[in-house]
matplotlib code that plots the C-alpha trace (Angstrom):
import matplotlib.pyplot as plt

x = [0.4, 3.0, 6.0, 8.7, 7.4, 8.8, 12.2, 11.1, 10.5, 9.0, 12.5, 13.8, 10.8, 11.4, 15.1, 14.2, 11.7, 14.4, 16.3, 13.7, 11.6, 13.1, 11.9, 8.2, 9.3, 5.8, 4.2, 6.8, 6.4, 2.6, 2.6, 5.4, 3.5, 0.3, 1.9, 3.6, 0.3, -1.1, 1.6, 1.0, -2.7, -1.7, 0.1, -3.0, -5.3, -7.8, -10.8, -9.1, -8.0, -11.6, -11.8, -8.6, -9.3, -6.7, -6.3, -6.6, -4.4, -5.1, -2.2, -2.5, 0.0, 0.6, 1.5, 5.0, 5.9, 5.8, 2.3, 2.0, 5.6, 5.4, 2.5, 3.9, 7.4, 5.8, 3.7, 6.8, 8.7, 6.2, 5.1, 1.4, -1.1, -1.3, -3.5, -3.6, -6.9, -8.0, -11.3, -12.3, -12.6, -15.8, -17.4, -16.4, -19.5, -23.2, -24.2, -21.8, -19.3, -17.5, -18.6, -16.7, -16.4, -14.2, -11.1, -11.4, -11.7, -8.6, -6.8, -7.5, -6.5, -3.2, -2.8, -3.6, -0.8, 1.6, 0.8, 0.9, 4.3, 5.6, 4.1, 5.5, 9.0, 8.5, 7.8, 10.4, 12.8, 10.2, 8.4, 11.7, 12.4, 8.9, 9.6, 12.9, 11.1, 8.4, 10.9, 12.7, 9.4, 8.8, 12.4, 12.4, 8.8, 7.5, 7.9, 9.2, 6.5, 5.9, 7.6, 5.3, 7.5, 10.3, 12.9, 12.3, 12.7, 16.5, 16.2, 13.6, 15.8, 18.7, 16.3, 15.2, 18.7, 19.8, 16.8, 17.7, 21.4, 20.0, 17.6, 20.4, 22.5, 19.6, 19.3, 22.9, 22.5, 19.3, 21.1, 24.1, 21.8, 22.9, 19.4, 17.5, 16.8, 15.7, 12.0, 9.5, 5.7, 3.7, 0.0, -1.5, -4.8, -6.5, -9.7, -11.8, -12.8, -16.0, -14.1, -12.7, -16.3, -18.2, -15.6, -15.7, -19.1, -17.5, -15.5, -18.7, -20.5, -21.8, -18.9, -21.1, -22.4, -18.8, -17.5, -20.4, -20.0, -16.2, -16.8, -19.3, -16.9, -15.0, -11.3, -9.5, -6.7, -4.1, -0.5, 2.2, 5.8, 8.1, 11.7, 12.9, 13.6, 9.9, 8.4, 10.3, 8.5, 5.1, 5.6, 6.9, 3.8, 1.6, 3.7, 3.9, 0.0, -0.4, 1.9, 0.2, -2.9, -5.3, -7.7, -4.8, -3.8, -7.2, -7.4, -3.9, -4.5, -7.9, -6.3, -3.5, -6.0, -8.1, -5.3, -2.5, -4.0, -3.4, -5.6, -4.3, -7.1, -5.6, -7.3, -9.8, -10.2, -11.8, -14.9, -15.4, -18.9, -20.5, -24.0, -24.8, -27.5, -27.1, -24.1, -21.2, -21.4, -24.4, -22.2, -19.3, -21.5, -22.8, -19.3, -18.6, -21.6, -20.5, -17.0, -18.1, -19.2, -16.0, -13.8, -15.8, -15.8, -18.0, -18.0, -17.4, -18.4, -15.8, -15.5, -13.1, -15.4, -16.3, -13.7, -14.0, -12.6, -12.6, -8.8, -7.7, -5.5, -6.9, -4.5, -6.2, -4.3, -5.2, -3.8, -6.8, -6.1, -9.7, -11.2, -10.4, -10.9, -13.9, -15.7, -15.9, -18.9, -18.5, -18.9, -16.1, -13.9, -14.1, -12.7, -9.3, -8.3, -4.6, -4.1, -0.5, 0.5, 3.3, 5.6, 6.2, 9.8, 12.1, 14.9, 17.4, 15.3, 15.5, 19.4, 19.5, 17.5, 19.7, 22.8]
y = [31.8, 34.0, 33.6, 34.7, 33.5, 30.0, 31.3, 34.4, 33.9, 36.6, 37.4, 37.8, 40.0, 42.3, 42.6, 43.7, 46.2, 47.5, 48.7, 51.2, 52.0, 53.3, 51.6, 50.4, 46.9, 45.8, 46.9, 45.2, 42.0, 42.1, 42.5, 39.8, 37.3, 38.1, 37.8, 34.5, 33.1, 33.6, 31.5, 28.8, 28.8, 28.0, 25.0, 23.4, 21.0, 22.7, 21.9, 23.4, 26.7, 28.2, 28.0, 30.1, 33.8, 36.5, 38.6, 42.2, 44.9, 48.3, 50.7, 53.6, 56.4, 60.1, 61.1, 60.3, 57.4, 54.8, 53.2, 53.5, 52.6, 49.4, 48.2, 49.2, 47.7, 44.5, 44.2, 44.8, 42.3, 39.5, 40.4, 40.9, 43.1, 46.2, 49.4, 52.3, 54.2, 56.9, 56.2, 59.8, 59.4, 57.6, 60.5, 63.3, 63.5, 63.1, 60.6, 57.7, 59.4, 57.0, 53.4, 51.4, 48.4, 50.4, 49.7, 46.0, 46.9, 49.1, 46.3, 43.9, 46.5, 46.8, 43.0, 42.8, 45.3, 43.3, 40.0, 41.6, 42.9, 39.6, 37.8, 40.5, 39.8, 36.1, 36.7, 39.4, 37.5, 36.4, 39.8, 41.6, 39.3, 40.1, 43.9, 43.7, 42.1, 44.7, 47.5, 46.1, 45.9, 49.6, 50.6, 48.5, 48.5, 46.8, 43.3, 42.3, 41.5, 37.8, 37.0, 36.9, 34.9, 32.3, 34.8, 37.2, 34.6, 34.9, 38.7, 38.5, 36.0, 38.6, 41.4, 39.1, 38.2, 41.8, 42.7, 40.1, 41.4, 45.0, 43.7, 41.9, 45.1, 47.1, 44.4, 44.8, 48.6, 48.2, 45.8, 48.2, 51.1, 53.4, 53.9, 54.8, 58.3, 57.2, 58.5, 55.9, 55.9, 53.2, 52.6, 53.0, 51.7, 53.5, 52.3, 54.9, 54.2, 55.0, 57.2, 59.3, 59.5, 60.4, 62.2, 61.8, 60.2, 57.3, 56.5, 55.8, 53.8, 50.4, 47.9, 45.8, 49.0, 50.4, 47.2, 47.0, 50.6, 50.1, 47.1, 49.2, 52.1, 51.8, 51.7, 54.7, 54.1, 56.7, 56.9, 58.4, 59.4, 58.2, 57.5, 53.9, 54.3, 55.3, 52.8, 50.0, 50.6, 50.9, 47.8, 45.8, 46.5, 45.3, 42.1, 41.2, 41.6, 39.1, 36.6, 36.9, 34.9, 37.6, 35.0, 33.7, 37.2, 37.7, 34.4, 34.7, 38.3, 37.4, 34.5, 36.8, 39.4, 36.8, 34.9, 37.6, 41.0, 43.8, 46.8, 49.7, 51.8, 55.1, 57.7, 55.3, 57.4, 60.2, 58.0, 57.4, 58.5, 60.0, 60.1, 63.0, 61.9, 64.9, 66.3, 64.6, 61.7, 60.2, 59.7, 58.4, 55.8, 54.9, 54.3, 52.1, 50.0, 49.7, 48.8, 46.0, 43.4, 44.0, 43.4, 40.5, 38.8, 39.2, 38.9, 42.2, 42.2, 43.7, 44.0, 41.0, 38.8, 38.3, 38.7, 37.3, 39.4, 36.7, 36.3, 39.8, 41.3, 44.7, 47.0, 50.0, 53.1, 56.3, 58.9, 58.8, 62.2, 63.4, 59.8, 56.3, 52.9, 52.3, 55.1, 52.7, 50.5, 47.4, 45.0, 46.9, 46.9, 43.1, 42.8, 44.2, 41.9, 43.0, 46.6, 48.1, 51.5, 53.1, 55.3, 58.9, 59.5, 61.3, 63.7, 60.8, 58.9, 61.7, 61.9, 58.1, 58.6, 61.4, 59.2]
z = [-34.8, -33.4, -35.6, -33.1, -29.8, -29.9, -28.8, -26.7, -23.0, -20.7, -19.5, -23.0, -24.0, -21.0, -21.9, -25.4, -24.0, -21.7, -24.8, -25.6, -22.5, -19.3, -16.0, -15.8, -14.8, -13.7, -17.0, -19.1, -17.1, -17.4, -21.2, -21.5, -19.5, -21.5, -24.9, -23.8, -22.6, -26.0, -27.5, -24.9, -25.8, -29.4, -28.3, -26.8, -28.7, -30.9, -28.7, -25.7, -27.2, -27.3, -23.5, -22.9, -23.1, -22.9, -19.8, -20.9, -19.3, -17.9, -17.8, -15.4, -15.6, -16.6, -20.3, -21.5, -19.2, -22.0, -22.0, -25.8, -26.5, -24.5, -26.5, -29.8, -29.3, -28.1, -31.2, -33.3, -31.4, -31.7, -35.3, -34.1, -35.9, -33.9, -33.8, -31.5, -31.1, -28.8, -27.0, -27.2, -31.0, -30.5, -28.5, -31.0, -33.1, -32.0, -29.5, -30.2, -32.5, -34.9, -35.0, -32.3, -34.7, -37.0, -34.8, -35.7, -39.4, -39.1, -37.3, -40.2, -42.8, -40.9, -40.8, -44.5, -45.4, -43.1, -44.7, -48.2, -47.6, -46.4, -49.4, -51.8, -50.3, -51.0, -54.7, -55.1, -57.5, -60.1, -59.9, -60.5, -63.6, -65.1, -64.4, -66.3, -69.2, -69.2, -69.1, -72.0, -73.9, -73.3, -74.2, -77.4, -78.6, -81.6, -82.9, -86.4, -88.9, -90.0, -93.3, -96.3, -98.7, -98.4, -99.7, -96.9, -94.2, -93.9, -93.7, -91.0, -89.1, -89.2, -87.9, -85.0, -84.1, -84.2, -82.1, -79.6, -79.3, -78.8, -76.1, -74.2, -74.4, -72.9, -70.2, -69.2, -69.0, -66.9, -64.4, -64.2, -63.4, -66.2, -67.5, -64.4, -65.6, -69.1, -69.7, -70.8, -71.4, -69.5, -69.1, -65.6, -64.3, -61.4, -59.7, -57.9, -54.2, -52.4, -50.1, -52.9, -54.4, -51.4, -49.3, -45.6, -45.8, -47.6, -44.5, -42.5, -45.2, -44.5, -45.4, -47.8, -49.6, -49.8, -51.3, -53.8, -54.9, -55.5, -57.7, -59.8, -60.3, -63.6, -63.8, -65.3, -67.8, -68.6, -70.0, -67.9, -68.8, -66.1, -65.5, -65.4, -61.7, -61.0, -63.5, -62.0, -58.7, -60.2, -62.5, -59.6, -57.5, -60.5, -61.1, -57.4, -57.3, -60.0, -58.3, -54.8, -53.8, -52.6, -50.9, -49.0, -47.9, -46.5, -44.7, -43.2, -42.0, -40.5, -38.6, -37.2, -36.1, -34.3, -32.7, -32.2, -32.8, -30.2, -29.7, -27.7, -26.3, -25.2, -23.1, -21.8, -18.6, -20.8, -21.3, -17.5, -16.6, -13.6, -12.0, -14.3, -16.7, -19.0, -21.1, -22.4, -19.8, -21.5, -24.7, -22.7, -21.1, -24.7, -25.9, -23.0, -23.8, -27.3, -26.3, -23.9, -26.5, -28.6, -25.6, -24.3, -27.6, -30.6, -34.4, -36.4, -40.1, -42.4, -46.1, -46.0, -43.9, -40.3, -37.7, -34.1, -31.2, -28.6, -28.4, -29.4, -26.7, -25.5, -23.6, -22.3, -20.9, -19.3, -16.8, -14.5, -12.9, -12.6, -12.5, -11.4, -13.0, -10.7, -12.6, -15.6, -16.0, -13.7, -16.7, -18.6, -15.5, -15.3, -18.8, -17.6, -14.8, -14.9, -13.8, -13.8, -12.2, -14.4, -12.4, -13.5, -14.9, -12.5, -13.5, -13.1, -15.7, -18.2, -17.7, -18.4, -21.6, -22.8, -22.2]

ax = plt.figure().add_subplot(projection="3d")
ax.plot(x, y, z, "-o")
ax.set_aspect("equal")
plt.show()
């Protein structure tokens, strides 16, 4: 679900975008209506939602007129997972360049980080309480030994009471911030990743192989000497991770990507092909063929499970100086029914920006 769309109408969305982007009224209206239609779809009964597909948008305009900024501000306004990717990335190396499916995996990673941040904020108070107790354990290590005889029981009780008073004094100093520069030694666990092990090759590994390799790699334990200020951040991350349901993070992030994700495909005009059957145009046509099933709607396999792209909103953009939208594959053209011409900024527009 789009958490902020229940009270945002297209006019209000355009008004918010007007605070950051100069002009481009048609583009703002197009994205506002598109994002509102996604919210309307989610109000329909479950059996009807699958028949309502998003209308993707193609923005045409020169560099610097606000194409990327409109999409980025829209995603931030609605709390939608967002990724900007340049279509030319897929033509850089070899025939197809980077795997086109990787943009959906990157979008899911972005959504997971977003959801993890929200859930971390939700468990902030209990996590901070656990961090405080762990800091006190590091500042006042050791526990009194159990009494061996009845005659020593009273003495041990006095030691325990004294220790408790000392611990409470340290707690007051921690809360007042007077011990932030105090040095303590804490144990840190680091788990190696496939990317770190295989370098750049690890980035292009099969997702299942990469996940399997990372599970096999042993964790590295080491002791670090940190200030209380730095240790607090590290311990908070550890304690918050314990309180968060990891499966729920993945489920929520996957649902957000499938229902409200936004992919901004920049420089799509650079993959327009011609009738030339040799040279870089062959690679560009191959990238278009790979993009088509993703934009049409398919299932992408990620390390966190399958992700359906049927209802992801794709916003493509390009200057189209040396080409035109009709140079794209006819099938790909049909997946962007809304086309918006963005006007070039004039001198008066720049004066307005400076003001």
